[in-house]
Every structure is written in C-alpha cells, then in structure tokens.
TILOMI-50657 format. One record per residue (C-alpha): residue number from 0; residue in three letters; x, y, z. Coordinates in Angstrom, 1 decimal, padded with zeros to 4 digits. Layout:
N
{site NUM "ALA" {X Y Z}}
...
***
This chain:
451
{site 0 "UNK" {-018.2 -078.0 -071.8}}
{site 1 "UNK" {-019.2 -077.5 -068.2}}
{site 2 "UNK" {-021.9 -075.5 -066.6}}
{site 3 "UNK" {-023.9 -075.2 -063.4}}
{site 4 "UNK" {-027.3 -075.9 -065.0}}
{site 5 "UNK" {-028.2 -077.5 -068.4}}
{site 6 "UNK" {-031.7 -077.1 -069.8}}
{site 7 "UNK" {-033.0 -079.4 -072.4}}
{site 8 "UNK" {-035.5 -077.6 -074.6}}
{site 9 "UNK" {-035.9 -073.9 -075.5}}
{site 10 "UNK" {-039.6 -073.3 -075.8}}
{site 11 "UNK" {-041.1 -070.6 -073.6}}
{site 12 "UNK" {-040.4 -072.6 -070.4}}
{site 13 "UNK" {-036.7 -073.4 -071.3}}
{site 14 "UNK" {-036.1 -069.8 -072.4}}
{site 15 "UNK" {-037.7 -068.4 -069.3}}
{site 16 "UNK" {-035.6 -070.7 -067.1}}
{site 17 "UNK" {-032.5 -069.4 -068.9}}
{site 18 "UNK" {-033.5 -065.8 -068.2}}
{site 19 "UNK" {-034.3 -066.4 -064.5}}
{site 20 "UNK" {-031.1 -068.3 -064.0}}
{site 21 "UNK" {-029.2 -065.7 -065.9}}
{site 22 "UNK" {-030.4 -062.9 -063.7}}
{site 23 "UNK" {-029.2 -064.9 -060.6}}
{site 24 "UNK" {-025.7 -065.3 -062.1}}
{site 25 "UNK" {-026.0 -069.0 -062.7}}
{site 26 "UNK" {-024.0 -070.4 -065.6}}
{site 27 "UNK" {-026.5 -072.1 -067.9}}
{site 28 "UNK" {-026.4 -074.1 -071.2}}
{site 29 "UNK" {-029.7 -074.5 -073.1}}
{site 30 "UNK" {-029.8 -077.3 -075.6}}
{site 31 "UNK" {-032.5 -077.0 -078.3}}
{site 32 "UNK" {-032.9 -079.6 -081.1}}
{site 33 "UNK" {-034.7 -077.1 -083.5}}
{site 34 "UNK" {-032.4 -075.0 -085.6}}
{site 35 "UNK" {-034.9 -072.0 -085.7}}
{site 36 "UNK" {-037.7 -070.8 -083.4}}
{site 37 "UNK" {-041.2 -072.0 -084.3}}
{site 38 "UNK" {-042.9 -069.0 -085.8}}
{site 39 "UNK" {-046.6 -070.0 -085.5}}
{site 40 "UNK" {-048.9 -069.5 -082.5}}
{site 41 "UNK" {-049.5 -072.2 -079.9}}
{site 42 "UNK" {-050.1 -071.0 -076.4}}
{site 43 "UNK" {-052.5 -068.0 -076.4}}
{site 44 "UNK" {-053.0 -067.0 -072.8}}
{site 45 "UNK" {-051.2 -066.4 -069.5}}
{site 46 "UNK" {-052.4 -064.8 -066.3}}
{site 47 "UNK" {-051.2 -062.2 -063.8}}
{site 48 "UNK" {-049.1 -064.6 -061.8}}
{site 49 "UNK" {-047.3 -065.6 -065.0}}
{site 50 "UNK" {-046.6 -061.9 -065.7}}
{site 51 "UNK" {-045.2 -061.6 -062.2}}
{site 52 "UNK" {-042.7 -064.2 -063.2}}
{site 53 "UNK" {-041.9 -062.4 -066.4}}
{site 54 "UNK" {-041.3 -059.3 -064.2}}
{site 55 "UNK" {-038.8 -061.4 -062.2}}
{site 56 "UNK" {-037.0 -062.0 -065.6}}
{site 57 "UNK" {-037.1 -058.2 -066.2}}
{site 58 "UNK" {-038.8 -058.7 -069.5}}
{site 59 "UNK" {-042.3 -057.3 -069.1}}
{site 60 "UNK" {-041.6 -054.2 -071.3}}
{site 61 "UNK" {-040.4 -056.5 -074.1}}
{site 62 "UNK" {-043.4 -059.0 -073.7}}
{site 63 "UNK" {-046.3 -056.5 -073.4}}
{site 64 "UNK" {-046.3 -055.5 -077.1}}
{site 65 "UNK" {-047.2 -059.1 -078.0}}
{site 66 "UNK" {-050.2 -059.1 -075.6}}
{site 67 "UNK" {-053.6 -057.7 -075.0}}
{site 68 "UNK" {-055.7 -057.7 -071.8}}
{site 69 "UNK" {-058.1 -060.6 -071.8}}
{site 70 "UNK" {-061.8 -060.0 -071.1}}
{site 71 "UNK" {-062.5 -063.5 -069.8}}
{site 72 "UNK" {-064.4 -066.6 -070.8}}
{site 73 "UNK" {-068.1 -067.4 -071.3}}
{site 74 "UNK" {-069.6 -070.8 -071.4}}
{site 75 "UNK" {-072.6 -070.9 -073.8}}
{site 76 "UNK" {-074.9 -073.3 -075.6}}
{site 77 "UNK" {-074.6 -073.5 -079.3}}
{site 78 "UNK" {-077.8 -071.4 -079.4}}
{site 79 "UNK" {-076.0 -068.6 -077.5}}
{site 80 "UNK" {-077.6 -069.0 -074.1}}
{site 81 "UNK" {-075.1 -068.1 -071.3}}
{site 82 "UNK" {-074.3 -070.8 -068.8}}
{site 83 "UNK" {-071.2 -069.6 -066.9}}
{site 84 "UNK" {-069.7 -066.1 -066.9}}
{site 85 "UNK" {-065.9 -066.0 -066.1}}
{site 86 "UNK" {-065.2 -062.4 -066.8}}
{site 87 "UNK" {-061.8 -061.1 -065.8}}
{site 88 "UNK" {-061.3 -057.7 -064.2}}
{site 89 "UNK" {-060.1 -054.9 -066.5}}
{site 90 "UNK" {-058.0 -053.2 -063.8}}
{site 91 "UNK" {-054.7 -054.2 -062.2}}
{site 92 "UNK" {-055.2 -057.3 -060.0}}
{site 93 "UNK" {-053.6 -058.7 -056.8}}
{site 94 "UNK" {-050.5 -059.9 -058.6}}
{site 95 "UNK" {-049.6 -056.3 -059.6}}
{site 96 "UNK" {-050.7 -057.0 -063.2}}
{site 97 "UNK" {-054.0 -057.7 -065.1}}
{site 98 "UNK" {-055.7 -061.0 -064.3}}
{site 99 "UNK" {-055.6 -062.2 -067.9}}
{site 100 "UNK" {-053.5 -061.6 -071.0}}
{site 101 "UNK" {-053.9 -062.9 -074.6}}
{site 102 "UNK" {-050.5 -063.4 -076.1}}
{site 103 "UNK" {-049.0 -064.1 -079.5}}
{site 104 "UNK" {-046.5 -066.9 -078.6}}
{site 105 "UNK" {-043.9 -066.1 -081.3}}
{site 106 "UNK" {-043.6 -062.6 -080.0}}
{site 107 "UNK" {-043.3 -063.8 -076.4}}
{site 108 "UNK" {-040.6 -066.3 -077.4}}
{site 109 "UNK" {-038.7 -063.7 -079.3}}
{site 110 "UNK" {-038.6 -061.5 -076.2}}
{site 111 "UNK" {-037.4 -064.4 -074.1}}
{site 112 "UNK" {-034.7 -065.4 -076.6}}
{site 113 "UNK" {-033.5 -061.8 -076.9}}
{site 114 "UNK" {-033.4 -061.7 -073.1}}
{site 115 "UNK" {-030.8 -064.5 -073.1}}
{site 116 "UNK" {-028.4 -062.3 -075.0}}
{site 117 "UNK" {-028.0 -060.1 -071.8}}
{site 118 "UNK" {-026.0 -062.8 -070.1}}
{site 119 "UNK" {-022.5 -063.9 -071.0}}
{site 120 "UNK" {-022.9 -066.9 -068.7}}
{site 121 "UNK" {-026.0 -068.3 -070.5}}
{site 122 "UNK" {-025.5 -070.1 -073.8}}
{site 123 "UNK" {-028.1 -071.4 -076.2}}
{site 124 "UNK" {-027.0 -074.2 -078.5}}
{site 125 "UNK" {-029.4 -074.9 -081.4}}
{site 126 "UNK" {-029.6 -078.0 -083.5}}
{site 127 "UNK" {-028.6 -079.9 -080.3}}
{site 128 "UNK" {-030.5 -083.1 -080.2}}
{site 129 "UNK" {-029.9 -084.8 -076.9}}
{site 130 "UNK" {-029.1 -088.5 -077.1}}
{site 131 "UNK" {-028.4 -089.6 -073.5}}
{site 132 "UNK" {-027.9 -088.4 -070.0}}
{site 133 "UNK" {-025.8 -090.0 -067.3}}
{site 134 "UNK" {-025.7 -088.7 -063.8}}
{site 135 "UNK" {-023.5 -089.4 -060.8}}
{site 136 "UNK" {-023.2 -087.9 -057.3}}
{site 137 "UNK" {-021.7 -084.6 -058.4}}
{site 138 "UNK" {-023.5 -083.9 -061.7}}
{site 139 "UNK" {-024.8 -085.2 -065.0}}
{site 140 "UNK" {-023.3 -085.6 -068.5}}
{site 141 "UNK" {-025.6 -084.7 -071.3}}
{site 142 "UNK" {-024.6 -086.0 -074.7}}
{site 143 "UNK" {-026.0 -084.4 -077.9}}
{site 144 "UNK" {-025.3 -084.3 -081.6}}
{site 145 "UNK" {-022.7 -086.7 -082.9}}
{site 146 "UNK" {-020.0 -086.4 -080.3}}
{site 147 "UNK" {-020.7 -083.3 -078.2}}
{site 148 "UNK" {-021.5 -083.2 -074.5}}
{site 149 "UNK" {-022.0 -080.8 -071.6}}
{site 150 "UNK" {-021.5 -081.6 -067.9}}
{site 151 "UNK" {-023.8 -079.8 -065.5}}
{site 152 "UNK" {-024.5 -079.9 -061.8}}
{site 153 "UNK" {-028.2 -080.1 -062.5}}
{site 154 "UNK" {-030.2 -080.8 -065.7}}
{site 155 "UNK" {-033.8 -079.5 -066.2}}
{site 156 "UNK" {-036.0 -081.2 -068.8}}
{site 157 "UNK" {-038.1 -078.5 -070.4}}
{site 158 "UNK" {-038.5 -080.6 -073.5}}
{site 159 "UNK" {-042.2 -081.0 -073.8}}
{site 160 "UNK" {-044.8 -083.7 -073.6}}
{site 161 "UNK" {-042.5 -086.3 -075.2}}
{site 162 "UNK" {-039.7 -085.4 -072.9}}
{site 163 "UNK" {-036.4 -087.4 -073.4}}
{site 164 "UNK" {-035.3 -086.2 -070.0}}
{site 165 "UNK" {-038.4 -087.8 -068.4}}
{site 166 "UNK" {-037.7 -091.0 -070.2}}
{site 167 "UNK" {-034.0 -091.0 -069.1}}
{site 168 "UNK" {-035.2 -090.5 -065.6}}
{site 169 "UNK" {-037.6 -093.5 -065.9}}
{site 170 "UNK" {-040.5 -091.5 -064.5}}
{site 171 "UNK" {-044.0 -092.7 -065.1}}
{site 172 "UNK" {-047.1 -090.5 -065.7}}
{site 173 "UNK" {-050.3 -090.4 -063.7}}
{site 174 "UNK" {-053.3 -090.1 -066.0}}
{site 175 "UNK" {-056.2 -088.1 -064.6}}
{site 176 "UNK" {-059.0 -089.3 -066.9}}
{site 177 "UNK" {-059.3 -086.9 -069.8}}
{site 178 "UNK" {-058.1 -087.6 -073.3}}
{site 179 "UNK" {-059.7 -086.3 -076.5}}
{site 180 "UNK" {-058.6 -085.3 -080.0}}
{site 181 "UNK" {-059.3 -081.7 -080.9}}
{site 182 "UNK" {-058.6 -079.6 -084.1}}
{site 183 "UNK" {-056.9 -076.3 -083.4}}
{site 184 "UNK" {-057.3 -073.6 -086.1}}
{site 185 "UNK" {-055.6 -070.2 -086.1}}
{site 186 "UNK" {-056.9 -067.6 -088.5}}
{site 187 "UNK" {-056.0 -064.1 -089.6}}
{site 188 "UNK" {-059.0 -061.8 -090.2}}
{site 189 "UNK" {-059.2 -060.2 -093.6}}
{site 190 "UNK" {-062.2 -058.1 -092.8}}
{site 191 "UNK" {-063.4 -056.7 -089.4}}
{site 192 "UNK" {-065.5 -059.1 -087.4}}
{site 193 "UNK" {-066.3 -057.2 -084.2}}
{site 194 "UNK" {-069.3 -059.4 -083.7}}
{site 195 "UNK" {-067.1 -062.3 -082.7}}
{site 196 "UNK" {-066.3 -060.4 -079.6}}
{site 197 "UNK" {-063.3 -060.2 -077.2}}
{site 198 "UNK" {-064.4 -063.0 -074.8}}
{site 199 "UNK" {-063.2 -066.6 -075.2}}
{site 200 "UNK" {-066.3 -068.7 -075.7}}
{site 201 "UNK" {-066.8 -072.3 -074.8}}
{site 202 "UNK" {-069.7 -073.8 -076.8}}
{site 203 "UNK" {-071.1 -076.6 -074.7}}
{site 204 "UNK" {-072.6 -079.3 -076.8}}
{site 205 "UNK" {-072.4 -083.1 -076.6}}
{site 206 "UNK" {-072.1 -083.5 -080.4}}
{site 207 "UNK" {-070.0 -080.5 -081.5}}
{site 208 "UNK" {-068.2 -078.9 -078.5}}
{site 209 "UNK" {-066.0 -076.0 -079.6}}
{site 210 "UNK" {-064.0 -073.1 -078.3}}
{site 211 "UNK" {-063.5 -069.6 -079.8}}
{site 212 "UNK" {-060.5 -067.5 -078.6}}
{site 213 "UNK" {-059.9 -063.8 -079.3}}
{site 214 "UNK" {-056.2 -063.6 -080.2}}
{site 215 "UNK" {-053.9 -060.5 -080.4}}
{site 216 "UNK" {-054.5 -058.2 -083.3}}
{site 217 "UNK" {-056.4 -059.8 -086.1}}
{site 218 "UNK" {-055.8 -063.4 -084.9}}
{site 219 "UNK" {-058.6 -065.6 -084.0}}
{site 220 "UNK" {-058.6 -069.3 -082.9}}
{site 221 "UNK" {-061.2 -072.1 -082.9}}
{site 222 "UNK" {-060.8 -075.4 -081.2}}
{site 223 "UNK" {-063.2 -078.2 -082.2}}
{site 224 "UNK" {-063.5 -081.7 -080.8}}
{site 225 "UNK" {-062.9 -084.3 -083.6}}
{site 226 "UNK" {-065.3 -087.2 -084.1}}
{site 227 "UNK" {-064.4 -090.8 -084.6}}
{site 228 "UNK" {-063.5 -091.2 -088.3}}
{site 229 "UNK" {-062.2 -087.6 -088.7}}
{site 230 "UNK" {-058.8 -087.7 -090.4}}
{site 231 "UNK" {-055.6 -087.1 -088.4}}
{site 232 "UNK" {-054.7 -084.3 -090.8}}
{site 233 "UNK" {-057.9 -082.6 -091.9}}
{site 234 "UNK" {-057.9 -080.9 -095.3}}
{site 235 "UNK" {-058.4 -077.2 -095.6}}
{site 236 "UNK" {-061.8 -077.9 -097.1}}
{site 237 "UNK" {-062.9 -079.9 -094.0}}
{site 238 "UNK" {-061.5 -077.2 -091.7}}
{site 239 "UNK" {-063.6 -074.5 -093.4}}
{site 240 "UNK" {-066.6 -076.8 -093.3}}
{site 241 "UNK" {-066.3 -077.2 -089.5}}
{site 242 "UNK" {-065.9 -073.4 -089.2}}
{site 243 "UNK" {-068.8 -072.5 -091.4}}
{site 244 "UNK" {-071.2 -071.4 -088.6}}
{site 245 "UNK" {-068.8 -068.7 -087.5}}
{site 246 "UNK" {-066.6 -067.6 -090.4}}
{site 247 "UNK" {-065.7 -068.3 -094.1}}
{site 248 "UNK" {-062.6 -068.1 -096.3}}
{site 249 "UNK" {-063.6 -064.7 -097.7}}
{site 250 "UNK" {-063.3 -063.3 -094.2}}
{site 251 "UNK" {-060.0 -064.9 -092.9}}
{site 252 "UNK" {-056.8 -066.6 -093.9}}
{site 253 "UNK" {-055.9 -070.0 -092.5}}
{site 254 "UNK" {-052.6 -069.5 -090.6}}
{site 255 "UNK" {-052.3 -072.9 -088.9}}
{site 256 "UNK" {-054.2 -076.1 -088.3}}
{site 257 "UNK" {-053.1 -078.9 -086.0}}
{site 258 "UNK" {-054.7 -081.9 -084.3}}
{site 259 "UNK" {-053.9 -082.2 -080.6}}
{site 260 "UNK" {-054.7 -084.9 -078.1}}
{site 261 "UNK" {-055.8 -083.0 -075.0}}
{site 262 "UNK" {-054.6 -085.0 -072.0}}
{site 263 "UNK" {-054.6 -084.7 -068.2}}
{site 264 "UNK" {-051.4 -086.2 -066.8}}
{site 265 "UNK" {-048.9 -085.4 -064.1}}
{site 266 "UNK" {-045.4 -086.9 -063.7}}
{site 267 "UNK" {-045.2 -089.2 -060.6}}
{site 268 "UNK" {-041.8 -087.8 -059.8}}
{site 269 "UNK" {-040.4 -084.4 -060.7}}
{site 270 "UNK" {-036.8 -085.0 -059.6}}
{site 271 "UNK" {-034.4 -087.9 -059.6}}
{site 272 "UNK" {-031.0 -087.0 -058.3}}
{site 273 "UNK" {-029.5 -084.3 -060.6}}
{site 274 "UNK" {-032.4 -084.4 -063.1}}
{site 275 "UNK" {-035.6 -082.3 -062.8}}
{site 276 "UNK" {-038.7 -081.7 -065.0}}
{site 277 "UNK" {-040.6 -078.5 -065.8}}
{site 278 "UNK" {-043.5 -077.5 -068.0}}
{site 279 "UNK" {-045.2 -080.1 -070.3}}
{site 280 "UNK" {-042.5 -082.6 -069.4}}
{site 281 "UNK" {-044.0 -082.7 -065.9}}
{site 282 "UNK" {-047.7 -082.1 -066.6}}
{site 283 "UNK" {-050.3 -081.6 -069.3}}
{site 284 "UNK" {-053.9 -080.4 -069.1}}
{site 285 "UNK" {-056.8 -079.7 -071.4}}
{site 286 "UNK" {-056.7 -076.0 -072.5}}
{site 287 "UNK" {-060.1 -075.0 -071.2}}
{site 288 "UNK" {-058.7 -072.8 -068.5}}
{site 289 "UNK" {-055.8 -071.4 -070.5}}
{site 290 "UNK" {-053.5 -072.6 -067.8}}
{site 291 "UNK" {-051.1 -075.0 -069.6}}
{site 292 "UNK" {-048.2 -072.6 -070.1}}
{site 293 "UNK" {-049.0 -070.8 -066.9}}
{site 294 "UNK" {-048.4 -074.0 -065.0}}
{site 295 "UNK" {-044.9 -074.3 -066.6}}
{site 296 "UNK" {-044.2 -070.7 -065.7}}
{site 297 "UNK" {-045.0 -071.4 -062.0}}
{site 298 "UNK" {-042.6 -074.3 -062.2}}
{site 299 "UNK" {-039.8 -071.9 -063.2}}
{site 300 "UNK" {-040.6 -069.5 -060.4}}
{site 301 "UNK" {-040.6 -072.3 -057.8}}
{site 302 "UNK" {-037.4 -074.0 -059.0}}
{site 303 "UNK" {-035.0 -071.3 -059.9}}
{site 304 "UNK" {-034.5 -069.6 -056.5}}
{site 305 "UNK" {-034.2 -073.0 -054.9}}
{site 306 "UNK" {-031.5 -074.0 -057.4}}
{site 307 "UNK" {-029.6 -070.8 -056.5}}
{site 308 "UNK" {-029.7 -071.7 -052.8}}
{site 309 "UNK" {-028.6 -075.2 -053.5}}
{site 310 "UNK" {-025.7 -074.2 -055.7}}
{site 311 "UNK" {-024.6 -071.7 -053.0}}
{site 312 "UNK" {-024.8 -074.2 -050.0}}
{site 313 "UNK" {-024.1 -077.5 -051.6}}
{site 314 "UNK" {-027.2 -079.0 -049.7}}
{site 315 "UNK" {-029.7 -080.2 -052.3}}
{site 316 "UNK" {-032.4 -081.3 -049.9}}
{site 317 "UNK" {-034.3 -078.1 -050.7}}
{site 318 "UNK" {-035.0 -079.5 -054.2}}
{site 319 "UNK" {-037.1 -082.3 -052.7}}
{site 320 "UNK" {-039.7 -079.6 -052.0}}
{site 321 "UNK" {-040.0 -078.7 -055.7}}
{site 322 "UNK" {-042.1 -081.6 -057.0}}
{site 323 "UNK" {-044.2 -082.0 -053.8}}
{site 324 "UNK" {-045.2 -078.3 -053.8}}
{site 325 "UNK" {-045.8 -078.0 -057.5}}
{site 326 "UNK" {-047.5 -081.3 -058.1}}
{site 327 "UNK" {-050.4 -080.5 -055.7}}
{site 328 "UNK" {-050.8 -077.0 -057.1}}
{site 329 "UNK" {-050.9 -078.0 -060.7}}
{site 330 "UNK" {-053.2 -080.9 -060.0}}
{site 331 "UNK" {-055.9 -078.5 -058.9}}
{site 332 "UNK" {-055.7 -076.7 -062.2}}
{site 333 "UNK" {-055.8 -079.9 -064.1}}
{site 334 "UNK" {-058.8 -081.3 -062.2}}
{site 335 "UNK" {-060.8 -078.0 -062.8}}
{site 336 "UNK" {-059.8 -078.0 -066.4}}
{site 337 "UNK" {-061.0 -081.6 -066.8}}
{site 338 "UNK" {-064.3 -080.7 -065.1}}
{site 339 "UNK" {-064.7 -077.8 -067.5}}
{site 340 "UNK" {-063.9 -080.1 -070.4}}
{site 341 "UNK" {-066.7 -082.4 -069.3}}
{site 342 "UNK" {-069.1 -079.5 -069.0}}
{site 343 "UNK" {-068.2 -078.4 -072.6}}
{site 344 "UNK" {-069.1 -081.9 -073.7}}
{site 345 "UNK" {-072.6 -081.6 -072.2}}
{site 346 "UNK" {-075.7 -080.1 -073.6}}
{site 347 "UNK" {-077.5 -077.0 -072.2}}
{site 348 "UNK" {-080.2 -078.9 -070.4}}
{site 349 "UNK" {-081.1 -078.6 -066.7}}
{site 350 "UNK" {-078.1 -080.6 -065.5}}
{site 351 "UNK" {-075.6 -077.8 -066.3}}
{site 352 "UNK" {-075.5 -075.2 -063.5}}
{site 353 "UNK" {-075.7 -071.5 -064.5}}
{site 354 "UNK" {-073.7 -068.8 -062.7}}
{site 355 "UNK" {-070.4 -067.0 -062.5}}
{site 356 "UNK" {-066.9 -068.4 -062.0}}
{site 357 "UNK" {-063.8 -066.9 -060.4}}
{site 358 "UNK" {-060.1 -067.5 -060.8}}
{site 359 "UNK" {-058.5 -070.0 -058.5}}
{site 360 "UNK" {-055.3 -069.5 -056.6}}
{site 361 "UNK" {-054.3 -073.0 -055.3}}
{site 362 "UNK" {-051.9 -073.3 -052.4}}
{site 363 "UNK" {-048.7 -075.2 -052.7}}
{site 364 "UNK" {-048.5 -078.8 -051.7}}
{site 365 "UNK" {-046.4 -080.0 -048.7}}
{site 366 "UNK" {-042.8 -078.8 -048.8}}
{site 367 "UNK" {-041.0 -075.8 -047.4}}
{site 368 "UNK" {-042.5 -074.5 -044.1}}
{site 369 "UNK" {-045.8 -075.2 -042.5}}
{site 370 "UNK" {-049.2 -075.2 -044.2}}
{site 371 "UNK" {-050.9 -073.1 -041.6}}
{site 372 "UNK" {-053.2 -070.9 -043.6}}
{site 373 "UNK" {-050.3 -068.6 -044.5}}
{site 374 "UNK" {-047.4 -070.9 -045.5}}
{site 375 "UNK" {-047.8 -072.1 -049.1}}
{site 376 "UNK" {-050.5 -069.5 -050.1}}
{site 377 "UNK" {-050.0 -067.2 -053.1}}
{site 378 "UNK" {-049.5 -063.6 -051.7}}
{site 379 "UNK" {-050.5 -060.4 -053.5}}
{site 380 "UNK" {-047.8 -058.2 -054.9}}
{site 381 "UNK" {-048.2 -054.8 -053.3}}
{site 382 "UNK" {-046.2 -051.6 -053.9}}
{site 383 "UNK" {-043.9 -050.2 -051.3}}
{site 384 "UNK" {-043.8 -046.5 -050.1}}
{site 385 "UNK" {-041.7 -045.6 -053.1}}
{site 386 "UNK" {-044.3 -047.0 -055.5}}
{site 387 "UNK" {-042.1 -050.0 -056.5}}
{site 388 "UNK" {-043.6 -053.5 -056.9}}
{site 389 "UNK" {-042.7 -055.6 -053.9}}
{site 390 "UNK" {-040.8 -058.3 -055.8}}
{site 391 "UNK" {-038.7 -055.6 -057.5}}
{site 392 "UNK" {-038.1 -053.9 -054.2}}
{site 393 "UNK" {-036.8 -057.2 -052.8}}
{site 394 "UNK" {-034.6 -057.7 -055.9}}
{site 395 "UNK" {-035.8 -061.2 -056.4}}
{site 396 "UNK" {-035.4 -062.2 -052.7}}
{site 397 "UNK" {-037.6 -062.6 -049.7}}
{site 398 "UNK" {-039.8 -059.7 -048.3}}
{site 399 "UNK" {-042.4 -059.2 -045.6}}
{site 400 "UNK" {-046.0 -058.2 -046.2}}
{site 401 "UNK" {-047.1 -056.5 -043.0}}
{site 402 "UNK" {-050.1 -054.6 -041.8}}
{site 403 "UNK" {-048.0 -052.3 -039.7}}
{site 404 "UNK" {-044.3 -051.3 -039.6}}
{site 405 "UNK" {-041.8 -053.8 -038.3}}
{site 406 "UNK" {-038.1 -054.4 -038.3}}
{site 407 "UNK" {-036.7 -057.2 -040.5}}
{site 408 "UNK" {-033.5 -058.1 -042.4}}
{site 409 "UNK" {-035.5 -058.1 -045.7}}
{site 410 "UNK" {-037.7 -055.4 -047.2}}
{site 411 "UNK" {-041.1 -054.7 -045.5}}
{site 412 "UNK" {-044.1 -053.7 -047.6}}
{site 413 "UNK" {-047.1 -052.4 -045.8}}
{site 414 "UNK" {-050.6 -053.5 -046.8}}
{site 415 "UNK" {-053.4 -055.9 -046.2}}
{site 416 "UNK" {-054.1 -059.5 -047.3}}
{site 417 "UNK" {-057.2 -061.4 -046.4}}
{site 418 "UNK" {-055.1 -064.5 -045.4}}
{site 419 "UNK" {-053.6 -062.4 -042.6}}
{site 420 "UNK" {-057.1 -061.7 -041.2}}
{site 421 "UNK" {-058.1 -065.3 -041.6}}
{site 422 "UNK" {-055.0 -066.5 -039.7}}
{site 423 "UNK" {-055.2 -063.6 -037.2}}
{site 424 "UNK" {-051.6 -062.6 -037.8}}
{site 425 "UNK" {-050.0 -059.3 -038.6}}
{site 426 "UNK" {-047.3 -060.2 -041.2}}
{site 427 "UNK" {-046.0 -062.9 -043.5}}
{site 428 "UNK" {-042.6 -063.7 -045.0}}
{site 429 "UNK" {-043.0 -063.9 -048.8}}
{site 430 "UNK" {-040.7 -066.2 -050.9}}
{site 431 "UNK" {-039.1 -065.2 -054.2}}
{site 432 "UNK" {-041.8 -067.0 -056.1}}
{site 433 "UNK" {-044.6 -065.0 -054.5}}
{site 434 "UNK" {-045.8 -067.7 -052.1}}
{site 435 "UNK" {-045.8 -067.1 -048.3}}
{site 436 "UNK" {-043.2 -069.0 -046.3}}
{site 437 "UNK" {-045.1 -068.4 -043.0}}
{site 438 "UNK" {-046.4 -065.9 -040.5}}
{site 439 "UNK" {-044.0 -063.5 -038.7}}
{site 440 "UNK" {-044.3 -061.0 -035.9}}
{site 441 "UNK" {-040.7 -059.9 -035.4}}
{site 442 "UNK" {-037.2 -059.7 -036.9}}
{site 443 "UNK" {-036.4 -062.8 -035.0}}
{site 444 "UNK" {-039.3 -064.7 -036.6}}
{site 445 "UNK" {-038.0 -063.6 -040.1}}
{site 446 "UNK" {-034.5 -064.7 -039.2}}
{site 447 "UNK" {-035.7 -068.1 -037.9}}
{site 448 "UNK" {-037.7 -068.8 -041.1}}
{site 449 "UNK" {-034.9 -067.8 -043.3}}
{site 450 "UNK" {-032.5 -070.2 -041.6}}
***
C-alpha cells in the first residue's frame, strides 16, 4: 500500500488532519490501533481559532450540534470570592466565530470521522497497531499488525502523549516544570442544577485545588488535585466523597473517572526527515486554559498547507518552518497554563492579584517570512463584500486583508486590523492557516511574497 501521507493515530487531531488533507486532494492513510472510537468525553473546550480550522475542513455544521458557546472562566477562592474574571464575549469574535466553545468530544470525533467518508483518497485502517517506521530519502515504510505495511512520502505522528512515532524519531522532550496528578470526573445530571452556573470555575486553594466545567447538555466535569497517598484508581465512594461540597449521587450519574498526570512538555524536534509530530505527540500542557486540543488543531492548520506545497514542488525545506513556528507559539500557551496552575494551588491571601484576564493570541516563532509586527501574527477573519468568510472566499489559499481596494492575484478582503495601524501599513498577505505572511502594498508585493 502506498500513499502520499500516513497518519498514525485517529483521535481528533489525526481525524482533522485526514479531513484537511482530503480537502486538498492529498492521498492519505490513517492508522488507528483502536478498533472502535472512544465514546466517553475527554477534551471539553476549543476556541474560535480552532473553529476556524474546522471551517477549513468544511465541517462546522456537523460539529456545532455537539457544542455550546462558552461563558468563560472564573478564578475563585473555596469561599466563593472572585479573584480573576476571564469572561468570554457572547458575540462573534475576530476569528469569525465565538471566542469559546464547550464540546462533547465523542460528537466532535463522530463528525470528523464521518467527514473522512467524503474522500475516496483517504483511508482509515482500524486495529492497526504500528510496530516500526523506517525512512529513507524518498519516503517512509510504516509496518503495522502482523505483516502489513504502508509506504508514504511523509508520516505524521498524531498518536498522543506516548507517541510511538516520537520514539521512532528519537526525539527528546523539554519539561517546563509542572507535573501533578489530578482526578477528572464526568457526571450526567439527573436533576436541574442551575446554581452550578455556566462558567468554568477554578477553585484556588493550596490544600484542595479544583476545577468545575460546564459541559454540553446535562454534562458537568470536576477536576481535583490528588494528594499523596490517594489511590491511582479511586473508588466511586472516594470520588463522591471528594465531590460532596458540590453534588451528590442523587443529583448525578458518574459517567467517567480518570486519573491524569498533568504535564508541561514540548518536543525538542517536531520533524526528522520524513517524520513529523502533531498534537499531544509534540506537546502537552495543564488543562487550566482549555488549550490542549486547540494547540493540536493549530498544528494541523500550520502543517497541512505546507505539506501540499511540498508535495507539489518536491522541495521540502518549507517543512523546516513547521516546528520552529509552532513550538514558540504553543510554548506561550503552556507557560501561561503553568502560571495559572500555580495560582490555583495558592490560597486567596494578599499574594494573589485580583482582576480580569483576556485571551492571548501568540505570534508564530521564526519561520516563513519576517517577524516585523505583521508577519507571524494571527489575523482576524473578516467577511468579503458578498458576506462570505475570508478563508472560504480564498478557498483555503492566501488572501489579502486591506484597508482600501488594491489589485492582487489572490482575493482581497477590505477591513481593519489593529496590527496594520501599529505597523503603519495598509494591507497584509494572509496565509491559509490564518497567520499573516507579511505586509503588502501592491500586486507586486503579493507576488514577491508568494514566490
């Protein structure tokens, strides 16, 4: 079996990669060791930038029924005093979508898996446990099962925290200083509990830090740091004991309990030859910002259009910009998540600052183009004169965001962006992943950057 791209792992990141590659006409084989999809919730949040990538996969209509718009997050003491207010806007934001979404992951994955069926050139192989990967100058041979294999020009490891692809690459991890065991509990309400609220709440306490998350429908989640001596597999009795201050078994059904070690790590290399990493295989962060899956989704957006260009031209130097751009971006999310985790582990005494918090939009690290105040910045997604979202109008390609009409070989969408004012330029060329390639003032500038 031969293909242009092989993906190891078909969680949300592997499935999204398959859809994005499928839309670009790239033959793809996805190898997933599990025979059936996992039907319990795990990831519970994504943001407007992530929805913009689902838009690129043409699956927003299929995903939206498994979501609700998120209100935001509050940091409180165990006594209920408000420390930090991170409310999220309840109107469409700069990405062309709401700022925050709660999601039921099984519904999301079902939409992504059904999306793969649209493409004759994308094949999902279940029960395919990868045993080895060998690469040479023209591709890589991925062996799986007893005696099966697929040869691909490129292989993407989307196989999670314990990535076999990462091990085959021989890539080390950079630990960023946060590692704690937490109990994650998913409940289904049996009675109304409107008093729990729609905000996520981080309960800051040095002895019993905890998180409450409003899920989709009747689902509610609690995350609680475990103490030394707590069992690796807590009993239902212990779970309800830890939940007693918020809810009891008469009010909800226990859907899932799991112990996770929250880590903050980044792969030191994201590419070696024909092998690349994405999602948890490349980075892991504490969940206190709800950005874990979002980071993997950003990986997909950055990587797929570059792979298309490389497969067309045969020049793979563009792939060298993937890890450098993404590593710096995701590191900022991880570092803020770690700082928030340390805050949650503090008490509500005078050392904890009170105030509000806003979403961050980190720029890309060094890579394609200059970092001049425009290049590498995440651009808003505006609508063109016909009312179409800019990424759709560009059909997944480049487009220009301009303050006034101009000629260009790619679609031009008129509007404003504070980065244009800051850099004192009139227009910017926007990449297929939503980040700016650089400032432009004419059709010649556009042509120069595209070449």
